Structure formats: C-alpha cells, structure tokens
Phi, psi and omega in degrees: 000151187299158180280156174309318184295322178287327178288319177291328170302318180291318178299322181298318180289326169299312180305303189300319179291318181296320172290324176301315184295314190273332181262331184051246187261003173156149178280084190286345177292313181285317181307314191291330187233349177259123180292148179301334187261002187290145187227141179207182175228151174223157176234151176264110184259125182273134183233027185201193187219138181157215186248116183287136175207148182115356181302310185294325179289334187263352158293328178287323177297317178298321179291327178292318178288329178189104184293354167280352183283146180249128178242124181257098177282124176260329178229120183276160179302145176090358178285158174269130186235154177232173178306128175096353174288150177244126185275322178203171165241149173228124186237146179143213179301129175292330177293324185285317173309311181294321179304322183272344190302316185288317170313306180304313184288311176309316186292309186290321175300321184280309178316302184303323185289322172297317184295314177307309179303304184310316184298323181301317183291320182300321188287324182290343188258357187301136170085359178263334182090000181266149182242144177272128181249159168266195175219192175275010186265074187234171177288129177298129173108329180236030188297332182293323175294321187279336178275334174303309193295324177307309185292328180291323174289350180107002185269190183227146178274135173291203170295158186277321184208189175300335196268341188254006172195151175272124177231107175272097175254179196313321181292324175294317187296319179300312176290331179279338176111020179136161182294305184301317177300319183296318182292314190288321178307316180294317181298316182295320182297315181297320189283321188286335183254006178053052179250145185245067185243143177289148178248123172247147182230128177276145176234141182258351178197173182293336176293318182293322175307306177312307181295325174304312187298346182276354188250149176260165180080015175267128192276317187210145177257138179264111180269096196265119175057041174270151167286178180293305185305312183287334175287328170302313182297312180303307179306315181288332174293319182291313186061229183254019185293314179203176183277165188233142185219126180261135178212175172107083181058029179278129185247181177295332180281344179251339186310326179290318190290323179285328170303319180295346177287344177111007182289144180288318180228157169232130179249148183212113179292339181291342179298323179251330183274347192219074173227158179244125175318127176293147186268115184224149178224147175252119187233139174288142189264000000 
C-alpha cells in the first residue's frame, strides 16, 4: 500500500482541485450578499441512518479554505448515526463556510454511503476470519476518499493503484502467453528494477490454480468467478502456500457463503461503485 505521506498528498490534491473546480475566481453568490466581516455558525445535520465518514477530511477542507474556521466535532468518523444527529458545528467567516459547503457535503455524503455499505459486509463476515477488500473501481479523481471511507466502515484496502502491487489478471496472462510465463517474467522485471511489490495472480478455473501453485513467490491467488464448491476445492488445493481472495459479482446475499468456503479475503467493487449517498445538510444555526 502507499505511504501515509503519499496518501496525504492525494488528499491535498483532491481538496485543491475541488475548490478550484467549484470556486473558480470567486463564490460570487456569497460575495454579492454576505459582508466580508460577517461571522456565523453552521451545523452538519444528519437526515439518514448509517456510518458517518469524512469528518477528518472536511476538517482539512475548512482549514484549506480558511484556517480561521473552528470545527467542533460531536460525532467521530465510524460512528453510527441516525436522523436528527448533529455531526459537527463550524464557526467563523460566513463567506468561508459557504465556500466550503458543497465540497464538504459532496464528500461526506459519498464517504458515509461507502462506509455504511462496507460495514454491512463486515458485519456479515463476523466470525469467519475473512476480510472485505475494495478494488480500483472507484470514481476518477477521488479514489483516496473512497478508499478512506472503506477503512472507516471496517473494510481493508486492496492495492491503491497500478504502481503499488502486481496483479496478473486474465488479460495480462493471455497477452503474455500463459500463467507461468507471466509470473516468471514479472519476477524478473521486479528484480531488474529493484522493486519490492507483492504479486497476486488471477485464476479462472482449478487447472489454473494448479499451475499457479507450481510457481514460487505468489502472495495471493485471486479465485475469480468460482462457484461455492470450486472455491472450497481451490482453498484446499492452495492450503498455506499463499493467501486466497474471492471476487466476481459477490453480493451481500452471497458474501457469507463465500467466506465460509475458507478464503482469506473477498474483494467487491460494489463497495465504491454502487452506493446511494447519505442524506446530509449543512445548515446555518
């Protein structure tokens, strides 16, 4: 995974770009009718139920817009919230609060939705030892926010991007000319470039599981689009040679059954690409 420093750089970039996109040469609505010296307070009102996420992020947003703004947090990231709860108060320049409002709401609504959905998977996996992972199926430009939300919901992050882990999927294998060739060529590449990256290899059937196991240095096998019975067989074949991960259309209805097959991880793109925003409002007090 990427370092905390690099992750923070991603967050800083998201904030700067979002404010550039939304504010441009000025929030003329506020500049036109709100005095420059006006001060006020607003509250983040929850109008839904689920897991709140994005509190720590929006503190950074407010600080970026105006480091004179004061945020009084009442509910922390990862807490269960219900209709009528107040997550925080923000006080200071009224113009600054309004300038930050839309980014704050957009981010928190989506992050809270992702955290809420992730937490549903986490609860379904309790007692199995299987962990839920996200994927790279994220919204372009705000991947760091969405992956952050997954961790707030109790899930774990898969690789962040193409550069921090090797994943040899079906197309890599087919373009390269086979599983063993793809693995060996990859290992040579890592050695030649002095890279220390873990290798995950996707398997489409039990025969491919067998071939992967003839190679050393594989960190995890991606058991992709297998049914329950074949997943159990695959887990038994793999044993403790490497870690296991199930993926491919796994839903809230099926995730527990796949976990009971004995896999270490289950990855789901639905954590980030299929959510409905939590209803939140920023209201003047």
